[in-house]
C-alpha angles and dihedrals in degrees: 000000000000119000123220133210091251090071098028133123098163134062110213138179111208114192090331097316120113115229138160125228143170119268111266094031117149124228091235089061091051090053094049091222127131102200096260097113111119123254093244092058090069093235127200107267106168142356145220114235111195087341097307121116113244138170118253088243097056115111119243112227100176144028110295146176106226128201117186122225123216127214100250095054120096092257092044092054090049090054090049094051094046091049091048090055091050089052091056090049089051092050091050091050088055098043100037110012091166092061131076114227111202124199113228136181132319117262117189107303096350149053124247118228131184139175115252097240096038096258115166111254120235096229096180094052092046091051092051092054092045093050092047092051090050092047090050089047091225114200125243103223128197116221135178116230132180124243091256093049092048092050093046092051093047092050093046093051097042094246093151097165091050091049091052092050091049091051091055094046098045096185122165092241143000138204114242131186117226137198109181106309095340118099137180135177112275114232105153140003121306131188116276092233138007096242091094093064097094103136121056142104132217115203135170111252126180105310095338144026137290115213108200129200136183117281123233096250092056109024096165097065143014118266119235109280114262116190122219106193094164092058091045090053090055091054090048089052091051091048086062090049089053090056091051092049096039091232122120100131140036092251091059091048091049091051091053091049092048094048097046093245089117092089092064091038091058092050091049093046091052091047091054091051091046090053091050090054090048090051090054091051091052091049089055091049093048092052088066096198106065117123099164133037115202120203121191137163143136127286117302094011091127099250095155098053091039091055089052094048092046089050089055091052091047089055089053088052092053103265131127102219122206111200120214126181118206086214086076090065102060119134120242112272098261091056097051110105122246124247127222090279093055094253128125108270109213092173098071123092089238090065086075125082091245097176091055093045094048093045093051095045093046090050091050094049089049089056100256126139115253135189100218121225124251123192126210111214089192095056096023089228135129121227131168130244117252095227117070121220130209133188112241123191090272097041124107133187118234106197119187128187144103094271096050095114096044107111089211091065095080104000094171094059111105112242094238091055092062133064115199126206127188115201128187139155099250106183110221100177115094123213089227139323096299104024125070129202110242116242087215092057090052091052092047090055092048092050094044092054093046094044090054093047100043105026104025091239118155121224092262091061093050094046094046092050095047098087089057090049091052093049090053092049094049091051103037111022114027096051090062101043093102089060087074123110089208138007126211131194112224095187115110118214093234101040100100089065090056095042091051093069091056099035102049097067090046093050092047089056092064107105127221093248091066094086115204091011090060092048090049092048093051091049092051092047090053090051094047089053086078093054123088112223117247120203113249090220087078093061113099116242093241093050118127086229089067088072086073106032097036132234096098120164084225095081095199092074 
Protein backbone atom coordinates (compact mmCIF):
# COMPACT_ATOMS: atom_id res chain seq x y z
CA UNK A 1 0.00 0.00 0.00
CA UNK A 2 1.01 3.63 -0.44
CA UNK A 3 1.29 5.84 2.62
CA UNK A 4 0.12 9.46 2.67
CA UNK A 5 1.28 12.51 4.59
CA UNK A 6 -1.87 12.46 6.73
CA UNK A 7 -0.59 9.31 8.50
CA UNK A 8 3.12 9.94 8.09
CA UNK A 9 5.97 10.21 10.54
CA UNK A 10 8.82 9.76 8.07
CA UNK A 11 10.01 11.71 5.05
CA UNK A 12 11.45 9.33 2.48
CA UNK A 13 12.97 9.53 -0.98
CA UNK A 14 12.36 6.31 -2.91
CA UNK A 15 14.41 6.05 -6.11
CA UNK A 16 14.39 9.84 -6.40
CA UNK A 17 10.70 10.32 -5.57
CA UNK A 18 9.69 12.05 -2.33
CA UNK A 19 7.06 10.25 -0.28
CA UNK A 20 5.82 10.19 3.29
CA UNK A 21 5.22 7.08 5.35
CA UNK A 22 4.46 5.85 8.84
CA UNK A 23 7.34 4.96 11.13
CA UNK A 24 8.13 1.26 10.90
CA UNK A 25 7.08 0.95 7.28
CA UNK A 26 8.90 -1.64 5.15
CA UNK A 27 10.31 -0.94 1.72
CA UNK A 28 8.32 -3.82 0.28
CA UNK A 29 5.12 -2.06 1.36
CA UNK A 30 6.21 1.14 -0.30
CA UNK A 31 6.82 -0.75 -3.53
CA UNK A 32 3.46 -2.47 -3.45
CA UNK A 33 5.04 -5.76 -4.52
CA UNK A 34 4.52 -9.16 -2.92
CA UNK A 35 7.57 -11.10 -4.12
CA UNK A 36 5.76 -12.96 -6.92
CA UNK A 37 7.56 -11.30 -9.84
CA UNK A 38 9.42 -13.85 -11.90
CA UNK A 39 13.18 -14.25 -11.82
CA UNK A 40 13.57 -13.25 -15.47
CA UNK A 41 11.88 -9.89 -14.84
CA UNK A 42 14.91 -8.75 -12.79
CA UNK A 43 12.77 -7.91 -9.75
CA UNK A 44 13.70 -5.62 -6.87
CA UNK A 45 15.20 -7.82 -4.16
CA UNK A 46 16.78 -5.43 -1.63
CA UNK A 47 17.47 -1.76 -1.02
CA UNK A 48 19.97 0.75 0.27
CA UNK A 49 18.62 3.05 3.00
CA UNK A 50 20.91 6.03 3.54
CA UNK A 51 23.59 3.99 1.79
CA UNK A 52 23.28 0.87 3.98
CA UNK A 53 22.11 -2.43 2.50
CA UNK A 54 18.81 -3.62 3.94
CA UNK A 55 16.22 -6.30 3.22
CA UNK A 56 12.90 -5.22 1.75
CA UNK A 57 11.25 -6.50 4.92
CA UNK A 58 13.29 -4.40 7.38
CA UNK A 59 11.34 -1.67 9.15
CA UNK A 60 12.35 1.94 8.57
CA UNK A 61 12.60 3.90 11.81
CA UNK A 62 13.90 7.24 10.51
CA UNK A 63 13.94 9.52 7.49
CA UNK A 64 15.80 7.86 4.64
CA UNK A 65 16.86 8.09 1.05
CA UNK A 66 16.13 4.69 -0.44
CA UNK A 67 17.64 3.17 -3.56
CA UNK A 68 16.20 -0.15 -4.70
CA UNK A 69 18.43 -3.04 -5.79
CA UNK A 70 17.50 -5.42 -8.57
CA UNK A 71 18.32 -9.09 -8.82
CA UNK A 72 20.86 -9.00 -11.64
CA UNK A 73 23.11 -6.42 -9.96
CA UNK A 74 26.14 -7.58 -7.94
CA UNK A 75 24.35 -6.95 -4.63
CA UNK A 76 21.15 -8.54 -5.94
CA UNK A 77 22.98 -11.72 -6.91
CA UNK A 78 24.57 -11.84 -3.45
CA UNK A 79 21.09 -11.64 -1.88
CA UNK A 80 19.92 -14.44 -4.18
CA UNK A 81 22.82 -16.75 -3.29
CA UNK A 82 22.51 -16.15 0.44
CA UNK A 83 18.75 -16.82 0.32
CA UNK A 84 19.31 -19.99 -1.71
CA UNK A 85 21.66 -21.29 0.98
CA UNK A 86 19.07 -20.54 3.67
CA UNK A 87 16.49 -22.47 1.65
CA UNK A 88 18.74 -25.56 1.65
CA UNK A 89 19.20 -25.22 5.43
CA UNK A 90 15.42 -25.05 5.80
CA UNK A 91 14.96 -28.15 3.65
CA UNK A 92 17.52 -30.03 5.73
CA UNK A 93 15.74 -29.01 8.94
CA UNK A 94 12.53 -30.50 7.49
CA UNK A 95 14.05 -33.69 6.02
CA UNK A 96 16.67 -34.49 8.68
CA UNK A 97 16.05 -32.34 11.80
CA UNK A 98 18.40 -34.53 13.84
CA UNK A 99 21.37 -33.68 11.60
CA UNK A 100 23.51 -30.55 11.37
CA UNK A 101 24.07 -29.28 7.83
CA UNK A 102 27.19 -27.13 7.66
CA UNK A 103 27.92 -24.66 4.89
CA UNK A 104 31.40 -24.99 3.49
CA UNK A 105 33.42 -23.25 0.83
CA UNK A 106 32.53 -21.99 -2.63
CA UNK A 107 33.44 -24.21 -5.55
CA UNK A 108 33.05 -22.72 -9.02
CA UNK A 109 29.41 -21.65 -9.33
CA UNK A 110 28.24 -23.32 -6.15
CA UNK A 111 28.62 -23.84 -2.43
CA UNK A 112 29.66 -27.09 -0.85
CA UNK A 113 27.62 -28.39 2.09
CA UNK A 114 28.13 -31.44 4.30
CA UNK A 115 26.58 -33.02 7.37
CA UNK A 116 28.62 -32.75 10.55
CA UNK A 117 29.02 -36.47 11.13
CA UNK A 118 29.44 -37.43 7.50
CA UNK A 119 25.88 -38.72 7.00
CA UNK A 120 24.85 -39.23 3.39
CA UNK A 121 22.43 -36.50 2.26
CA UNK A 122 19.04 -37.43 0.79
CA UNK A 123 19.28 -35.20 -2.27
CA UNK A 124 15.90 -36.15 -3.72
CA UNK A 125 14.04 -35.41 -0.48
CA UNK A 126 15.86 -32.09 -0.05
CA UNK A 127 14.99 -31.06 -3.62
CA UNK A 128 11.31 -31.87 -3.08
CA UNK A 129 11.12 -29.67 0.02
CA UNK A 130 13.01 -26.83 -1.68
CA UNK A 131 10.75 -26.88 -4.76
CA UNK A 132 7.62 -27.01 -2.60
CA UNK A 133 8.78 -24.03 -0.53
CA UNK A 134 9.47 -22.05 -3.71
CA UNK A 135 6.11 -23.04 -5.20
CA UNK A 136 4.37 -21.95 -1.98
CA UNK A 137 6.38 -18.71 -2.04
CA UNK A 138 7.16 -19.02 1.66
CA UNK A 139 8.19 -15.77 3.32
CA UNK A 140 11.59 -15.12 4.88
CA UNK A 141 10.72 -13.31 8.09
CA UNK A 142 13.00 -11.25 10.31
CA UNK A 143 12.58 -11.72 14.05
CA UNK A 144 14.28 -10.32 17.14
CA UNK A 145 15.39 -12.87 19.74
CA UNK A 146 17.12 -12.49 23.08
CA UNK A 147 20.57 -13.90 23.86
CA UNK A 148 19.01 -16.72 25.91
CA UNK A 149 16.51 -17.57 23.17
CA UNK A 150 19.23 -17.58 20.51
CA UNK A 151 21.47 -19.86 22.60
CA UNK A 152 18.60 -22.22 23.41
CA UNK A 153 17.63 -22.52 19.74
CA UNK A 154 21.25 -23.11 18.62
CA UNK A 155 21.77 -25.85 21.22
CA UNK A 156 18.46 -27.52 20.43
CA UNK A 157 19.21 -27.61 16.69
CA UNK A 158 22.86 -28.65 16.99
CA UNK A 159 24.19 -25.36 15.60
CA UNK A 160 27.42 -25.58 17.57
CA UNK A 161 29.32 -22.94 15.61
CA UNK A 162 26.42 -20.48 15.97
CA UNK A 163 26.26 -21.15 19.70
CA UNK A 164 30.00 -20.48 20.09
CA UNK A 165 29.74 -17.20 18.18
CA UNK A 166 26.79 -16.08 20.31
CA UNK A 167 28.74 -16.84 23.47
CA UNK A 168 31.60 -14.59 22.34
CA UNK A 169 29.28 -11.73 21.31
CA UNK A 170 27.00 -11.73 24.38
CA UNK A 171 24.56 -9.11 23.08
CA UNK A 172 21.15 -8.57 24.66
CA UNK A 173 19.36 -9.49 21.42
CA UNK A 174 19.97 -10.57 17.84
CA UNK A 175 18.15 -10.44 14.54
CA UNK A 176 17.37 -13.86 13.07
CA UNK A 177 15.89 -14.84 9.71
CA UNK A 178 13.14 -17.47 9.71
CA UNK A 179 11.51 -19.79 7.20
CA UNK A 180 8.78 -21.75 8.94
CA UNK A 181 10.40 -23.21 12.05
CA UNK A 182 13.98 -22.88 10.75
CA UNK A 183 16.05 -19.90 11.87
CA UNK A 184 19.55 -18.58 11.28
CA UNK A 185 21.46 -15.50 12.37
CA UNK A 186 20.78 -12.55 10.09
CA UNK A 187 23.92 -10.87 8.76
CA UNK A 188 22.90 -9.32 5.46
CA UNK A 189 19.81 -8.86 3.25
CA UNK A 190 17.75 -11.85 2.17
CA UNK A 191 14.87 -12.12 -0.27
CA UNK A 192 11.40 -11.30 1.09
CA UNK A 193 10.01 -14.60 -0.18
CA UNK A 194 11.30 -17.77 -1.79
CA UNK A 195 9.36 -17.40 -5.04
CA UNK A 196 12.31 -15.67 -6.70
CA UNK A 197 14.56 -18.75 -6.42
CA UNK A 198 13.85 -20.19 -9.84
CA UNK A 199 17.30 -21.19 -11.09
CA UNK A 200 19.53 -23.54 -9.09
CA UNK A 201 20.78 -27.10 -8.97
CA UNK A 202 21.49 -29.44 -6.08
CA UNK A 203 23.92 -32.23 -6.85
CA UNK A 204 25.74 -34.84 -4.83
CA UNK A 205 29.43 -34.03 -4.58
CA UNK A 206 32.06 -36.08 -2.77
CA UNK A 207 30.63 -36.73 0.71
CA UNK A 208 28.22 -33.79 0.62
CA UNK A 209 26.23 -31.54 -1.67
CA UNK A 210 26.96 -28.80 -4.16
CA UNK A 211 24.33 -26.06 -4.40
CA UNK A 212 24.76 -24.30 -7.74
CA UNK A 213 23.53 -20.86 -8.81
CA UNK A 214 23.60 -18.79 -12.05
CA UNK A 215 26.83 -17.02 -12.88
CA UNK A 216 27.02 -13.31 -13.64
CA UNK A 217 27.81 -13.73 -17.32
CA UNK A 218 24.70 -15.87 -17.89
CA UNK A 219 22.11 -15.05 -15.19
CA UNK A 220 19.15 -16.67 -16.95
CA UNK A 221 20.45 -20.26 -16.84
CA UNK A 222 23.04 -22.47 -15.22
CA UNK A 223 26.31 -22.99 -17.02
CA UNK A 224 27.46 -26.59 -17.73
CA UNK A 225 29.03 -28.04 -14.61
CA UNK A 226 32.83 -27.87 -14.54
CA UNK A 227 34.51 -29.82 -11.77
CA UNK A 228 37.54 -28.52 -9.92
CA UNK A 229 38.97 -31.47 -7.98
CA UNK A 230 42.31 -29.78 -7.34
CA UNK A 231 40.64 -26.84 -5.62
CA UNK A 232 38.42 -29.18 -3.62
CA UNK A 233 41.48 -31.10 -2.45
CA UNK A 234 42.97 -27.86 -1.11
CA UNK A 235 39.85 -27.22 0.93
CA UNK A 236 39.95 -30.79 2.22
CA UNK A 237 43.56 -30.29 3.24
CA UNK A 238 42.66 -27.12 5.09
CA UNK A 239 39.76 -28.89 6.79
CA UNK A 240 42.40 -31.15 8.33
CA UNK A 241 44.41 -28.09 9.35
CA UNK A 242 41.29 -26.68 11.03
CA UNK A 243 41.00 -29.84 13.11
CA UNK A 244 44.65 -29.55 14.17
CA UNK A 245 44.20 -25.90 15.12
CA UNK A 246 40.74 -26.29 16.62
CA UNK A 247 39.42 -23.44 14.46
CA UNK A 248 36.62 -23.92 11.95
CA UNK A 249 34.38 -21.00 12.92
CA UNK A 250 34.64 -17.43 14.13
CA UNK A 251 33.38 -18.38 17.58
CA UNK A 252 36.26 -20.82 18.04
CA UNK A 253 38.76 -18.20 16.87
CA UNK A 254 37.28 -15.62 19.24
CA UNK A 255 37.53 -18.05 22.16
CA UNK A 256 41.23 -18.63 21.44
CA UNK A 257 41.83 -14.88 21.22
CA UNK A 258 39.94 -14.26 24.46
CA UNK A 259 41.75 -17.05 26.36
CA UNK A 260 45.27 -16.14 25.23
CA UNK A 261 45.69 -19.40 23.29
CA UNK A 262 45.97 -17.37 20.10
CA UNK A 263 49.76 -17.01 20.48
CA UNK A 264 50.31 -20.75 20.10
CA UNK A 265 47.58 -20.97 17.47
CA UNK A 266 49.39 -18.41 15.30
CA UNK A 267 52.67 -20.30 15.59
CA UNK A 268 50.98 -23.59 14.68
CA UNK A 269 49.08 -22.01 11.77
CA UNK A 270 52.32 -20.58 10.39
CA UNK A 271 54.09 -23.92 10.85
CA UNK A 272 51.40 -25.72 8.84
CA UNK A 273 51.74 -23.23 5.99
CA UNK A 274 55.52 -23.44 6.15
CA UNK A 275 55.35 -27.23 5.86
CA UNK A 276 53.07 -26.98 2.83
CA UNK A 277 55.57 -24.69 1.09
CA UNK A 278 58.36 -27.10 1.98
CA UNK A 279 56.34 -29.98 0.50
CA UNK A 280 55.97 -28.05 -2.76
CA UNK A 281 59.71 -27.44 -2.91
CA UNK A 282 60.37 -31.15 -2.47
CA UNK A 283 57.88 -31.97 -5.23
CA UNK A 284 59.82 -29.69 -7.55
CA UNK A 285 63.09 -31.37 -6.58
CA UNK A 286 61.65 -34.86 -7.07
CA UNK A 287 60.43 -34.02 -10.58
CA UNK A 288 64.08 -33.72 -11.63
CA UNK A 289 63.42 -31.74 -14.83
CA UNK A 290 61.97 -28.42 -13.73
CA UNK A 291 63.80 -25.27 -14.84
CA UNK A 292 61.06 -22.71 -14.17
CA UNK A 293 58.43 -22.41 -11.44
CA UNK A 294 55.38 -20.31 -12.34
CA UNK A 295 53.28 -18.75 -9.57
CA UNK A 296 49.88 -17.20 -10.32
CA UNK A 297 46.84 -16.20 -8.36
CA UNK A 298 44.26 -13.46 -7.94
CA UNK A 299 44.80 -10.10 -6.29
CA UNK A 300 45.96 -10.13 -2.67
CA UNK A 301 46.73 -13.83 -2.66
CA UNK A 302 50.27 -13.18 -1.39
CA UNK A 303 52.19 -14.15 -4.53
CA UNK A 304 55.20 -11.98 -3.71
CA UNK A 305 55.88 -13.29 -0.21
CA UNK A 306 55.07 -16.83 -1.28
CA UNK A 307 57.64 -16.63 -4.09
CA UNK A 308 60.25 -15.47 -1.56
CA UNK A 309 59.43 -18.17 0.96
CA UNK A 310 59.39 -20.83 -1.74
CA UNK A 311 62.78 -19.55 -2.92
CA UNK A 312 64.10 -20.06 0.61
CA UNK A 313 62.84 -23.65 0.62
CA UNK A 314 64.34 -24.26 -2.81
CA UNK A 315 67.71 -23.10 -1.46
CA UNK A 316 67.37 -25.62 1.36
CA UNK A 317 66.72 -28.27 -1.28
CA UNK A 318 69.91 -27.36 -3.15
CA UNK A 319 68.69 -24.90 -5.78
CA UNK A 320 69.85 -21.39 -6.63
CA UNK A 321 66.55 -19.63 -7.34
CA UNK A 322 66.34 -16.60 -9.64
CA UNK A 323 63.16 -14.62 -8.98
CA UNK A 324 61.36 -12.87 -11.84
CA UNK A 325 58.22 -10.76 -11.56
CA UNK A 326 56.01 -10.49 -14.64
CA UNK A 327 55.24 -6.93 -13.47
CA UNK A 328 58.70 -6.01 -14.78
CA UNK A 329 57.61 -6.82 -18.34
CA UNK A 330 54.77 -4.37 -18.83
CA UNK A 331 54.61 -2.38 -22.02
CA UNK A 332 54.84 1.39 -21.92
CA UNK A 333 51.41 3.00 -21.47
CA UNK A 334 50.75 3.91 -25.09
CA UNK A 335 51.27 0.29 -26.20
CA UNK A 336 48.90 -1.29 -23.65
CA UNK A 337 45.66 -2.38 -25.40
CA UNK A 338 42.33 -0.73 -24.64
CA UNK A 339 39.45 -2.51 -22.93
CA UNK A 340 35.76 -2.31 -23.86
CA UNK A 341 35.47 0.97 -21.95
CA UNK A 342 38.31 2.60 -23.89
CA UNK A 343 40.74 2.42 -20.95
CA UNK A 344 44.19 0.84 -20.84
CA UNK A 345 43.78 -2.80 -19.77
CA UNK A 346 46.77 -3.85 -17.71
CA UNK A 347 45.17 -7.20 -16.86
CA UNK A 348 45.46 -8.79 -20.31
CA UNK A 349 48.40 -10.90 -21.39
CA UNK A 350 49.01 -8.50 -24.27
CA UNK A 351 49.85 -5.73 -21.77
CA UNK A 352 53.18 -7.51 -21.28
CA UNK A 353 56.19 -7.16 -23.56
CA UNK A 354 55.93 -10.82 -24.53
CA UNK A 355 58.75 -10.84 -27.12
CA UNK A 356 61.18 -9.47 -24.52
CA UNK A 357 59.99 -11.84 -21.81
CA UNK A 358 60.15 -14.91 -24.06
CA UNK A 359 63.55 -13.97 -25.44
CA UNK A 360 65.03 -13.50 -21.98
CA UNK A 361 63.55 -16.70 -20.54
CA UNK A 362 64.61 -18.75 -23.55
CA UNK A 363 68.12 -17.34 -23.31
CA UNK A 364 68.30 -18.20 -19.62
CA UNK A 365 67.07 -21.74 -20.12
CA UNK A 366 69.64 -22.15 -22.92
CA UNK A 367 72.38 -21.16 -20.48
CA UNK A 368 73.04 -17.59 -21.66
CA UNK A 369 73.68 -14.56 -19.46
CA UNK A 370 70.78 -12.09 -19.29
CA UNK A 371 70.29 -8.61 -17.86
CA UNK A 372 66.73 -8.95 -16.57
CA UNK A 373 64.15 -6.23 -17.17
CA UNK A 374 62.82 -3.98 -14.45
CA UNK A 375 59.78 -1.76 -14.94
CA UNK A 376 59.18 1.58 -13.24
CA UNK A 377 55.47 2.10 -12.57
CA UNK A 378 56.20 5.73 -11.78
CA UNK A 379 57.86 6.50 -15.12
CA UNK A 380 56.19 3.67 -17.09
CA UNK A 381 59.59 2.75 -18.51
CA UNK A 382 61.60 -0.44 -18.83
CA UNK A 383 65.27 -0.53 -17.87
CA UNK A 384 67.65 -3.45 -17.36
CA UNK A 385 69.44 -4.57 -14.22
CA UNK A 386 73.19 -3.95 -14.07
CA UNK A 387 74.03 -7.44 -12.86
CA UNK A 388 73.58 -10.27 -15.34
CA UNK A 389 72.15 -13.62 -14.28
CA UNK A 390 72.75 -17.06 -15.69
CA UNK A 391 71.18 -20.44 -15.04
CA UNK A 392 73.68 -22.97 -13.70
CA UNK A 393 72.90 -26.65 -13.43
CA UNK A 394 71.45 -26.09 -9.96
CA UNK A 395 69.63 -22.83 -10.77
CA UNK A 396 65.86 -22.52 -11.13
CA UNK A 397 63.61 -19.66 -12.25
CA UNK A 398 60.80 -18.57 -9.90
CA UNK A 399 58.38 -16.53 -12.02
CA UNK A 400 55.50 -14.72 -10.29
CA UNK A 401 52.58 -12.87 -11.89
CA UNK A 402 48.90 -13.10 -12.72
CA UNK A 403 49.51 -14.75 -16.11
CA UNK A 404 51.84 -17.44 -14.80
CA UNK A 405 49.44 -20.31 -15.58
CA UNK A 406 48.45 -19.10 -19.04
CA UNK A 407 49.97 -21.57 -21.55
CA UNK A 408 50.30 -18.72 -24.05
CA UNK A 409 52.84 -16.98 -21.82
CA UNK A 410 55.79 -19.17 -22.88
CA UNK A 411 54.25 -21.60 -25.41
CA UNK A 412 57.60 -23.02 -26.50
CA UNK A 413 58.55 -24.20 -23.00
CA UNK A 414 58.19 -27.99 -22.71
CA UNK A 415 55.59 -28.97 -20.11
CA UNK A 416 58.04 -31.01 -18.04
CA UNK A 417 60.41 -28.02 -17.74
CA UNK A 418 57.82 -25.95 -15.86
CA UNK A 419 56.11 -26.37 -12.50
CA UNK A 420 52.93 -24.37 -12.04
CA UNK A 421 51.49 -23.19 -8.71
CA UNK A 422 48.11 -21.56 -8.15
CA UNK A 423 47.83 -19.55 -4.93
CA UNK A 424 44.76 -17.90 -3.44
CA UNK A 425 43.45 -16.79 -0.05
CA UNK A 426 40.71 -19.39 0.42
CA UNK A 427 38.98 -18.53 3.68
CA UNK A 428 38.26 -21.72 5.62
CA UNK A 429 36.77 -20.22 8.79
CA UNK A 430 32.96 -19.99 8.80
CA UNK A 431 31.09 -17.20 10.53
CA UNK A 432 28.77 -19.78 12.08
CA UNK A 433 27.08 -23.08 11.14
CA UNK A 434 25.07 -21.68 8.24
CA UNK A 435 27.03 -18.61 7.13
CA UNK A 436 30.37 -18.68 5.40
CA UNK A 437 33.01 -15.95 5.21
CA UNK A 438 33.55 -14.90 1.63
CA UNK A 439 37.03 -15.45 0.23
CA UNK A 440 36.50 -12.25 -1.76
CA UNK A 441 35.83 -10.26 1.43
CA UNK A 442 39.07 -11.56 2.93
CA UNK A 443 41.03 -10.49 -0.17
CA UNK A 444 39.36 -7.06 -0.20
CA UNK A 445 40.48 -6.48 3.39
CA UNK A 446 44.02 -7.61 2.58
CA UNK A 447 44.23 -5.34 -0.44
CA UNK A 448 42.69 -2.36 1.35
CA UNK A 449 45.23 -2.55 4.15
CA UNK A 450 48.16 -2.96 1.75
CA UNK A 451 46.94 -0.25 -0.65
CA UNK A 452 46.73 2.22 2.20
CA UNK A 453 50.17 1.31 3.54
CA UNK A 454 52.12 1.14 0.28
CA UNK A 455 50.23 3.43 -2.12
CA UNK A 456 48.45 5.87 0.17
CA UNK A 457 45.04 4.80 -1.20
CA UNK A 458 42.02 5.29 1.02
CA UNK A 459 39.38 2.57 1.38
CA UNK A 460 37.11 4.26 -1.17
CA UNK A 461 39.76 3.91 -3.89
CA UNK A 462 40.29 0.22 -3.16
CA UNK A 463 36.56 -0.55 -3.01
CA UNK A 464 35.76 1.40 -6.18
CA UNK A 465 38.52 -0.37 -8.13
CA UNK A 466 37.53 -3.85 -6.95
CA UNK A 467 34.89 -4.60 -9.66
CA UNK A 468 37.57 -4.01 -12.30
CA UNK A 469 39.95 -6.30 -10.42
CA UNK A 470 37.32 -9.04 -10.35
CA UNK A 471 36.62 -8.72 -14.08
CA UNK A 472 40.31 -9.16 -14.80
CA UNK A 473 40.54 -12.23 -12.57
CA UNK A 474 37.53 -13.90 -14.14
CA UNK A 475 38.96 -13.39 -17.62
CA UNK A 476 42.68 -13.93 -17.10
CA UNK A 477 43.33 -15.96 -13.93
CA UNK A 478 40.48 -18.26 -12.94
CA UNK A 479 40.14 -19.94 -16.39
CA UNK A 480 43.72 -21.25 -16.06
CA UNK A 481 43.75 -22.40 -12.43
CA UNK A 482 43.36 -26.05 -13.39
CA UNK A 483 46.62 -25.82 -15.33
CA UNK A 484 48.37 -25.84 -11.96
CA UNK A 485 50.42 -28.77 -10.74
CA UNK A 486 49.59 -27.77 -7.17
CA UNK A 487 47.37 -25.27 -5.41
CA UNK A 488 48.11 -23.63 -2.08
CA UNK A 489 45.87 -21.68 0.25
CA UNK A 490 47.56 -18.54 1.53
CA UNK A 491 44.82 -17.64 4.02
CA UNK A 492 45.77 -18.07 7.65
CA UNK A 493 43.07 -19.15 10.07
CA UNK A 494 43.72 -16.22 12.41
CA UNK A 495 44.30 -13.39 9.95
CA UNK A 496 40.90 -11.69 10.04
CA UNK A 497 41.52 -10.78 13.68
CA UNK A 498 44.76 -9.03 12.69
CA UNK A 499 43.33 -7.35 9.60
CA UNK A 500 40.39 -5.98 11.60
CA UNK A 501 42.60 -3.58 13.55
CA UNK A 502 43.86 -2.00 10.32
CA UNK A 503 40.68 -2.24 8.25
CA UNK A 504 38.06 -0.80 10.60
CA UNK A 505 39.42 2.80 10.65
CA UNK A 506 39.80 2.71 6.86
CA UNK A 507 36.24 1.45 6.35
CA UNK A 508 34.83 4.03 8.75
CA UNK A 509 36.42 6.78 6.66
CA UNK A 510 34.23 5.97 3.63
CA UNK A 511 31.59 8.69 3.44
CA UNK A 512 27.93 8.23 2.60
CA UNK A 513 28.26 10.05 -0.73
CA UNK A 514 30.53 7.30 -2.11
CA UNK A 515 27.64 5.14 -3.31
CA UNK A 516 28.43 1.45 -3.65
CA UNK A 517 31.74 1.90 -1.85
CA UNK A 518 29.88 3.15 1.22
CA UNK A 519 27.43 0.24 1.11
CA UNK A 520 30.33 -2.18 0.79
CA UNK A 521 32.17 -0.52 3.68
CA UNK A 522 29.13 -0.71 5.95
CA UNK A 523 28.61 -4.38 5.09
CA UNK A 524 32.23 -5.20 5.89
CA UNK A 525 32.08 -3.25 9.15
CA UNK A 526 28.98 -5.20 10.18
CA UNK A 527 30.82 -8.45 9.45
CA UNK A 528 33.97 -7.41 11.32
CA UNK A 529 31.85 -6.65 14.38
CA UNK A 530 31.83 -10.42 14.97
CA UNK A 531 35.63 -10.70 14.88
CA UNK A 532 37.84 -10.25 17.95
CA UNK A 533 40.94 -8.11 17.23
CA UNK A 534 44.34 -9.83 17.38
CA UNK A 535 47.53 -7.78 18.01
CA UNK A 536 49.80 -7.64 14.96
CA UNK A 537 52.84 -8.02 17.25
CA UNK A 538 52.02 -11.73 17.43
CA UNK A 539 52.48 -12.19 13.66
CA UNK A 540 55.94 -13.62 12.75
CA UNK A 541 58.13 -11.40 10.59
CA UNK A 542 58.28 -13.99 7.79
CA UNK A 543 54.50 -14.47 7.73
CA UNK A 544 52.75 -14.12 4.43
CA UNK A 545 50.33 -11.80 6.23
CA UNK A 546 53.18 -9.29 6.65
CA UNK A 547 52.94 -8.55 2.92
CA UNK A 548 49.73 -6.69 3.75
CA UNK A 549 50.20 -5.27 7.24
CA UNK A 550 53.93 -4.45 6.89
CA UNK A 551 56.95 -5.38 8.95
CA UNK A 552 58.04 -8.27 6.75
CA UNK A 553 61.51 -9.70 7.06
CA UNK A 554 61.49 -9.56 3.26
CA UNK A 555 62.37 -5.88 3.04
CA UNK A 556 61.17 -5.50 -0.54
CA UNK A 557 57.51 -5.66 0.56
